[in-house]
PDB file of N, CA, C and O in Angstrom:
ATOM      1  N   MET A   1     108.125  88.001 118.119  1.00  0.00           N
ATOM      2  CA  MET A   1     106.952  87.666 117.330  1.00  0.00           C
ATOM      3  C   MET A   1     106.550  86.408 117.399  1.00  0.00           C
ATOM      4  O   MET A   1     107.337  85.503 117.123  1.00  0.00           O
ATOM      5  N   LYS A   2     105.137  86.133 117.814  1.00  0.00           N
ATOM      6  CA  LYS A   2     104.681  84.690 117.904  1.00  0.00           C
ATOM      7  C   LYS A   2     104.653  84.110 116.318  1.00  0.00           C
ATOM      8  O   LYS A   2     104.377  84.727 115.289  1.00  0.00           O
ATOM      9  N   ARG A   3     104.983  82.902 116.472  1.00  0.00           N
ATOM     10  CA  ARG A   3     104.925  81.968 115.282  1.00  0.00           C
ATOM     11  C   ARG A   3     104.095  80.781 115.844  1.00  0.00           C
ATOM     12  O   ARG A   3     104.143  80.398 117.013  1.00  0.00           O
ATOM     13  N   PHE A   4     103.273  80.213 114.784  1.00  0.00           N
ATOM     14  CA  PHE A   4     102.761  78.961 115.066  1.00  0.00           C
ATOM     15  C   PHE A   4     102.854  78.025 113.917  1.00  0.00           C
ATOM     16  O   PHE A   4     103.087  78.406 112.770  1.00  0.00           O
ATOM     17  N   ILE A   5     102.653  76.707 114.286  1.00  0.00           N
ATOM     18  CA  ILE A   5     102.849  75.499 113.425  1.00  0.00           C
ATOM     19  C   ILE A   5     101.811  74.590 113.577  1.00  0.00           C
ATOM     20  O   ILE A   5     101.293  74.628 114.693  1.00  0.00           O
ATOM     21  N   THR A   6     101.381  73.838 112.849  1.00  0.00           N
ATOM     22  CA  THR A   6     100.607  72.585 112.736  1.00  0.00           C
ATOM     23  C   THR A   6     100.896  71.633 111.965  1.00  0.00           C
ATOM     24  O   THR A   6     101.257  71.935 110.827  1.00  0.00           O
ATOM     25  N   TYR A   7     100.827  70.245 112.338  1.00  0.00           N
ATOM     26  CA  TYR A   7     101.161  69.087 111.775  1.00  0.00           C
ATOM     27  C   TYR A   7      99.747  68.591 111.202  1.00  0.00           C
ATOM     28  O   TYR A   7      99.915  67.452 110.765  1.00  0.00           O
ATOM     29  N   GLU A   8      98.856  68.870 111.091  1.00  0.00           N
ATOM     30  CA  GLU A   8      97.712  68.517 110.510  1.00  0.00           C
ATOM     31  C   GLU A   8      97.489  68.825 109.060  1.00  0.00           C
ATOM     32  O   GLU A   8      97.947  69.902 108.678  1.00  0.00           O
ATOM     33  N   GLU A   9      96.934  68.152 108.276  1.00  0.00           N
ATOM     34  CA  GLU A   9      96.480  68.769 106.857  1.00  0.00           C
ATOM     35  C   GLU A   9      95.390  69.612 107.043  1.00  0.00           C
ATOM     36  O   GLU A   9      94.638  69.553 108.016  1.00  0.00           O
ATOM     37  N   PRO A  10      95.284  70.523 105.972  1.00  0.00           N
ATOM     38  CA  PRO A  10      95.843  70.822 104.664  1.00  0.00           C
ATOM     39  C   PRO A  10      97.418  71.611 105.048  1.00  0.00           C
ATOM     40  O   PRO A  10      98.287  71.801 104.197  1.00  0.00           O
ATOM     41  N   LEU A  11      97.533  71.981 106.431  1.00  0.00           N
ATOM     42  CA  LEU A  11      98.461  73.013 106.510  1.00  0.00           C
ATOM     43  C   LEU A  11      99.741  72.421 107.086  1.00  0.00           C
ATOM     44  O   LEU A  11     100.566  73.237 107.497  1.00  0.00           O
ATOM     45  N   GLN A  12     100.008  71.229 107.172  1.00  0.00           N
ATOM     46  CA  GLN A  12     101.144  70.619 107.776  1.00  0.00           C
ATOM     47  C   GLN A  12     102.292  71.118 107.437  1.00  0.00           C
ATOM     48  O   GLN A  12     102.739  71.449 106.339  1.00  0.00           O
ATOM     49  N   ASN A  13     102.831  71.146 108.739  1.00  0.00           N
ATOM     50  CA  ASN A  13     104.492  71.727 108.653  1.00  0.00           C
ATOM     51  C   ASN A  13     104.804  73.209 108.352  1.00  0.00           C
ATOM     52  O   ASN A  13     105.949  73.657 108.291  1.00  0.00           O
ATOM     53  N   ARG A  14     103.573  73.990 108.152  1.00  0.00           N
ATOM     54  CA  ARG A  14     103.645  75.373 107.840  1.00  0.00           C
ATOM     55  C   ARG A  14     103.742  76.181 109.041  1.00  0.00           C
ATOM     56  O   ARG A  14     103.142  75.819 110.054  1.00  0.00           O
ATOM     57  N   VAL A  15     104.424  77.219 109.029  1.00  0.00           N
ATOM     58  CA  VAL A  15     104.631  78.221 110.010  1.00  0.00           C
ATOM     59  C   VAL A  15     104.046  79.348 109.637  1.00  0.00           C
ATOM     60  O   VAL A  15     104.280  79.887 108.555  1.00  0.00           O
ATOM     61  N   PHE A  16     103.100  79.871 110.648  1.00  0.00           N
ATOM     62  CA  PHE A  16     102.299  81.065 110.436  1.00  0.00           C
ATOM     63  C   PHE A  16     102.509  82.321 111.524  1.00  0.00           C
ATOM     64  O   PHE A  16     102.681  82.100 112.723  1.00  0.00           O
ATOM     65  N   THR A  17     102.476  83.532 111.009  1.00  0.00           N
ATOM     66  CA  THR A  17     102.678  84.515 112.040  1.00  0.00           C
ATOM     67  C   THR A  17     101.151  84.833 112.771  1.00  0.00           C
ATOM     68  O   THR A  17     100.145  84.318 112.282  1.00  0.00           O
ATOM     69  N   TYR A  18     101.075  85.550 113.749  1.00  0.00           N
ATOM     70  CA  TYR A  18      99.833  85.803 114.367  1.00  0.00           C
ATOM     71  C   TYR A  18      98.880  86.520 113.352  1.00  0.00           C
ATOM     72  O   TYR A  18      97.726  86.093 113.311  1.00  0.00           O
ATOM     73  N   SER A  19      99.220  87.554 112.534  1.00  0.00           N
ATOM     74  CA  SER A  19      98.551  87.980 111.323  1.00  0.00           C
ATOM     75  C   SER A  19      97.941  86.916 110.360  1.00  0.00           C
ATOM     76  O   SER A  19      96.778  86.854 109.962  1.00  0.00           O
ATOM     77  N   GLN A  20      98.961  86.117 110.083  1.00  0.00           N
ATOM     78  CA  GLN A  20      98.678  84.896 109.166  1.00  0.00           C
ATOM     79  C   GLN A  20      97.692  84.072 109.673  1.00  0.00           C
ATOM     80  O   GLN A  20      96.914  83.530 108.888  1.00  0.00           O
ATOM     81  N   MET A  21      97.592  83.869 111.021  1.00  0.00           N
ATOM     82  CA  MET A  21      96.525  83.100 111.837  1.00  0.00           C
ATOM     83  C   MET A  21      95.311  83.658 111.663  1.00  0.00           C
ATOM     84  O   MET A  21      94.341  82.914 111.526  1.00  0.00           O
ATOM     85  N   LYS A  22      95.195  84.710 111.646  1.00  0.00           N
ATOM     86  CA  LYS A  22      93.902  85.607 111.499  1.00  0.00           C
ATOM     87  C   LYS A  22      93.254  85.193 109.979  1.00  0.00           C
ATOM     88  O   LYS A  22      92.048  85.030 109.792  1.00  0.00           O
ATOM     89  N   GLU A  23      94.050  85.090 109.187  1.00  0.00           N
ATOM     90  CA  GLU A  23      93.726  84.710 107.897  1.00  0.00           C
ATOM     91  C   GLU A  23      93.178  83.422 107.690  1.00  0.00           C
ATOM     92  O   GLU A  23      92.207  83.223 106.960  1.00  0.00           O
ATOM     93  N   VAL A  24      93.869  82.414 108.412  1.00  0.00           N
ATOM     94  CA  VAL A  24      93.672  80.944 108.610  1.00  0.00           C
ATOM     95  C   VAL A  24      92.261  81.033 109.229  1.00  0.00           C
ATOM     96  O   VAL A  24      91.340  80.486 108.622  1.00  0.00           O
ATOM     97  N   TYR A  25      92.014  81.695 110.420  1.00  0.00           N
ATOM     98  CA  TYR A  25      90.543  81.695 110.669  1.00  0.00           C
ATOM     99  C   TYR A  25      89.783  82.205 109.955  1.00  0.00           C
ATOM    100  O   TYR A  25      88.686  81.647 109.993  1.00  0.00           O
ATOM    101  N   ARG A  26      89.857  83.269 109.105  1.00  0.00           N
ATOM    102  CA  ARG A  26      88.944  83.784 108.188  1.00  0.00           C
ATOM    103  C   ARG A  26      88.723  82.861 107.105  1.00  0.00           C
ATOM    104  O   ARG A  26      87.565  82.739 106.706  1.00  0.00           O
ATOM    105  N   ASP A  27      89.651  82.184 106.558  1.00  0.00           N
ATOM    106  CA  ASP A  27      89.497  81.283 105.575  1.00  0.00           C
ATOM    107  C   ASP A  27      88.857  79.655 105.751  1.00  0.00           C
ATOM    108  O   ASP A  27      88.271  78.991 104.896  1.00  0.00           O
ATOM    109  N   MET A  28      89.145  79.340 106.955  1.00  0.00           N
ATOM    110  CA  MET A  28      89.141  78.097 107.165  1.00  0.00           C
ATOM    111  C   MET A  28      88.192  77.665 108.592  1.00  0.00           C
ATOM    112  O   MET A  28      87.774  76.529 108.818  1.00  0.00           O
ATOM    113  N   ALA A  29      88.047  78.500 109.194  1.00  0.00           N
ATOM    114  CA  ALA A  29      87.311  78.059 110.575  1.00  0.00           C
ATOM    115  C   ALA A  29      85.811  77.917 110.553  1.00  0.00           C
ATOM    116  O   ALA A  29      85.118  78.717 109.924  1.00  0.00           O
ATOM    117  N   ASP A  30      85.356  77.018 111.158  1.00  0.00           N
ATOM    118  CA  ASP A  30      83.946  77.169 111.072  1.00  0.00           C
ATOM    119  C   ASP A  30      83.298  78.138 112.031  1.00  0.00           C
ATOM    120  O   ASP A  30      83.404  77.915 113.237  1.00  0.00           O
ATOM    121  N   LYS A  31      82.685  79.117 111.631  1.00  0.00           N
ATOM    122  CA  LYS A  31      82.036  80.472 112.452  1.00  0.00           C
ATOM    123  C   LYS A  31      80.944  80.001 113.210  1.00  0.00           C
ATOM    124  O   LYS A  31      80.595  80.666 114.185  1.00  0.00           O
ATOM    125  N   ASN A  32      80.399  79.049 112.944  1.00  0.00           N
ATOM    126  CA  ASN A  32      79.198  78.563 113.796  1.00  0.00           C
ATOM    127  C   ASN A  32      79.808  78.048 115.182  1.00  0.00           C
ATOM    128  O   ASN A  32      79.178  78.283 116.212  1.00  0.00           O
ATOM    129  N   GLU A  33      80.731  77.516 115.222  1.00  0.00           N
ATOM    130  CA  GLU A  33      81.301  76.771 116.340  1.00  0.00           C
ATOM    131  C   GLU A  33      82.378  77.792 117.004  1.00  0.00           C
ATOM    132  O   GLU A  33      82.542  77.896 118.220  1.00  0.00           O
ATOM    133  N   TYR A  34      83.076  78.518 116.034  1.00  0.00           N
ATOM    134  CA  TYR A  34      83.852  79.737 116.701  1.00  0.00           C
ATOM    135  C   TYR A  34      83.547  80.969 115.975  1.00  0.00           C
ATOM    136  O   TYR A  34      83.932  81.273 114.845  1.00  0.00           O
ATOM    137  N   PRO A  35      82.808  81.634 116.769  1.00  0.00           N
ATOM    138  CA  PRO A  35      82.219  82.892 116.259  1.00  0.00           C
ATOM    139  C   PRO A  35      83.334  84.078 116.253  1.00  0.00           C
ATOM    140  O   PRO A  35      83.078  85.035 115.523  1.00  0.00           O
ATOM    141  N   ASP A  36      84.315  84.101 116.856  1.00  0.00           N
ATOM    142  CA  ASP A  36      85.492  84.779 116.837  1.00  0.00           C
ATOM    143  C   ASP A  36      86.865  84.427 116.761  1.00  0.00           C
ATOM    144  O   ASP A  36      87.079  83.232 116.963  1.00  0.00           O
ATOM    145  N   PHE A  37      87.946  85.202 116.505  1.00  0.00           N
ATOM    146  CA  PHE A  37      89.331  84.740 116.422  1.00  0.00           C
ATOM    147  C   PHE A  37      89.690  84.393 117.636  1.00  0.00           C
ATOM    148  O   PHE A  37      90.086  83.230 117.717  1.00  0.00           O
ATOM    149  N   ILE A  38      89.687  85.047 118.675  1.00  0.00           N
ATOM    150  CA  ILE A  38      90.258  84.604 120.083  1.00  0.00           C
ATOM    151  C   ILE A  38      89.902  83.106 120.439  1.00  0.00           C
ATOM    152  O   ILE A  38      90.703  82.220 120.737  1.00  0.00           O
ATOM    153  N   THR A  39      88.339  83.001 120.329  1.00  0.00           N
ATOM    154  CA  THR A  39      87.799  81.796 120.682  1.00  0.00           C
ATOM    155  C   THR A  39      88.576  80.661 120.036  1.00  0.00           C
ATOM    156  O   THR A  39      88.908  79.622 120.608  1.00  0.00           O
ATOM    157  N   TRP A  40      88.804  80.962 118.873  1.00  0.00           N
ATOM    158  CA  TRP A  40      89.205  79.665 118.021  1.00  0.00           C
ATOM    159  C   TRP A  40      90.687  79.425 118.028  1.00  0.00           C
ATOM    160  O   TRP A  40      91.210  78.323 117.867  1.00  0.00           O
ATOM    161  N   ILE A  41      91.317  80.561 118.230  1.00  0.00           N
ATOM    162  CA  ILE A  41      92.964  80.460 118.497  1.00  0.00           C
ATOM    163  C   ILE A  41      93.247  79.883 119.720  1.00  0.00           C
ATOM    164  O   ILE A  41      94.262  79.188 119.773  1.00  0.00           O
ATOM    165  N   THR A  42      92.467  80.040 120.875  1.00  0.00           N
ATOM    166  CA  THR A  42      92.741  79.422 122.060  1.00  0.00           C
ATOM    167  C   THR A  42      92.552  77.954 122.203  1.00  0.00           C
ATOM    168  O   THR A  42      93.169  77.173 122.927  1.00  0.00           O
ATOM    169  N   ASP A  43      91.449  77.701 121.260  1.00  0.00           N
ATOM    170  CA  ASP A  43      90.921  76.170 121.333  1.00  0.00           C
ATOM    171  C   ASP A  43      92.020  75.449 120.562  1.00  0.00           C
ATOM    172  O   ASP A  43      92.299  74.307 120.925  1.00  0.00           O
ATOM    173  N   MET A  44      92.725  76.035 119.456  1.00  0.00           N
ATOM    174  CA  MET A  44      93.425  75.510 118.567  1.00  0.00           C
ATOM    175  C   MET A  44      95.018  75.197 119.314  1.00  0.00           C
ATOM    176  O   MET A  44      95.720  74.214 119.080  1.00  0.00           O
ATOM    177  N   LEU A  45      95.291  76.168 120.125  1.00  0.00           N
ATOM    178  CA  LEU A  45      96.371  76.063 120.953  1.00  0.00           C
ATOM    179  C   LEU A  45      96.098  74.936 122.211  1.00  0.00           C
ATOM    180  O   LEU A  45      97.040  74.242 122.592  1.00  0.00           O
ATOM    181  N   LYS A  46      95.023  74.829 122.700  1.00  0.00           N
ATOM    182  CA  LYS A  46      94.654  74.290 123.931  1.00  0.00           C
ATOM    183  C   LYS A  46      94.749  72.660 123.179  1.00  0.00           C
ATOM    184  O   LYS A  46      95.650  71.893 123.519  1.00  0.00           O
ATOM    185  N   SER A  47      93.882  72.327 122.306  1.00  0.00           N
ATOM    186  CA  SER A  47      93.699  70.982 121.713  1.00  0.00           C
ATOM    187  C   SER A  47      94.943  70.609 121.085  1.00  0.00           C
ATOM    188  O   SER A  47      95.091  69.397 120.928  1.00  0.00           O
ATOM    189  N   GLY A  48      95.896  71.382 120.680  1.00  0.00           N
ATOM    190  CA  GLY A  48      97.393  70.962 120.144  1.00  0.00           C
ATOM    191  C   GLY A  48      97.268  70.833 118.475  1.00  0.00           C
ATOM    192  O   GLY A  48      98.122  70.271 117.789  1.00  0.00           O
ATOM    193  N   VAL A  49      96.023  71.469 117.937  1.00  0.00           N
ATOM    194  CA  VAL A  49      96.153  71.550 116.342  1.00  0.00           C
ATOM    195  C   VAL A  49      97.181  72.344 115.883  1.00  0.00           C
ATOM    196  O   VAL A  49      97.826  72.046 114.877  1.00  0.00           O
ATOM    197  N   PHE A  50      97.430  73.560 116.693  1.00  0.00           N
ATOM    198  CA  PHE A  50      98.307  74.601 116.623  1.00  0.00           C
ATOM    199  C   PHE A  50      99.445  74.651 117.598  1.00  0.00           C
ATOM    200  O   PHE A  50      99.103  74.604 118.780  1.00  0.00           O
ATOM    201  N   GLU A  51     100.548  74.725 117.383  1.00  0.00           N
ATOM    202  CA  GLU A  51     101.544  74.838 118.636  1.00  0.00           C
ATOM    203  C   GLU A  51     102.302  76.183 118.461  1.00  0.00           C
ATOM    204  O   GLU A  51     102.675  76.467 117.323  1.00  0.00           O
ATOM    205  N   GLU A  52     102.583  77.100 119.561  1.00  0.00           N
ATOM    206  CA  GLU A  52     103.389  78.273 119.462  1.00  0.00           C
ATOM    207  C   GLU A  52     104.827  77.855 119.331  1.00  0.00           C
ATOM    208  O   GLU A  52     105.260  76.946 120.039  1.00  0.00           O
ATOM    209  N   VAL A  53     105.604  78.489 118.438  1.00  0.00           N
ATOM    210  CA  VAL A  53     106.982  77.858 118.303  1.00  0.00           C
ATOM    211  C   VAL A  53     107.956  79.203 118.695  1.00  0.00           C
ATOM    212  O   VAL A  53     109.183  79.097 118.698  1.00  0.00           O
TER     213      VAL A  53
END
């Protein structure tokens, strides 16, 4: 099962499942910049905001 961690506030040091990442996207992502989950998660991983663990 994929898990993701971030070291940035406000979610610092929390680990999320893929399903929970969808909730983070729903609740926190800028939908104008990231109109869909796949675009957002790809950018978050590429930029290092989240890491797969």
